[in-house]
Steps between C-alpha positions, in 0.01 A plus 500: 500500500835600364637852550708635209712807571533775239788743439311759708538440874184370672298477175414134441313267270307220666449173315199312634496125549198347330354172621304365204254220443208431265293777663759771435754631748551644849757766582581692818549872430598605850678325787601709801784259578663595169422871505530572873813716471373721219121482482353449843157654466244486226274802552313486171447260211399688186390389154494717189345408167591682179252452217725601214835376375778760546341664806762669717469523878765690694764585578391536864649492847409598854713749693618457860345392736272307262770336287398150403637164401305329222475153360348519153364214293291466186186292550362546148659623179853633464690816598837673482572589864756762606660596833721811532749549784432837667716442806733802501786317676483194277775416251221427253300823555304577184551152353204288402423134451222355289341158489222352292237337719221282366223286639689176424864579576500444877695819572452789740696822546608611849531879499639645825443837664668783315404385150248636253282244323310496173397268222377481143245233412591277207156336472144623538320429830822463698457455877777575746509410871712698747584402857587827673669563836348843566159663484449729201507868593411741219683791672829306481464368146737622233619397159671598180434476128557163337724664238704718736839546328688475832407131529485415127280194547484295181134409470430228240201691356359851512215521752153550350306552825632714788298655783488877540693466827776288345540732202525808723793404723793737470848412376718358781799721582 
């Protein structure tokens, strides 16, 4: 594994090491020795599958005390993944970083506590796996609209499929 820092503090891209042979490849997606200072506990491992291309999920986050670290990877298909810094005392508050993840690129996205997360699928039948450091708690979930002008996220395509919940978040102030 190789950790690649981004311009936003604590937000990182993880490049997986693939060991290949005639059968295919093997790759480790989590190693506590590498993540012990920032991601000590995996509480849930979640998978989502989006049937249609240009499905939007997010932008979501959990409020204190259920804030969560996430490691996100694409296990099938392709997606445009976004993390938004919501840490009020951060120099990069309100800034966002995007990355394209696909089933063959060997990349993951480490999204720390205090960030919102969302993605837009770029292929049909895209599957995403999340390693999460906190149990989901519906009472502490929050989010904002994908096109909130405060954040001005530059999505590569207009979403075609959005859940009722994700299209009803209010504008972030």
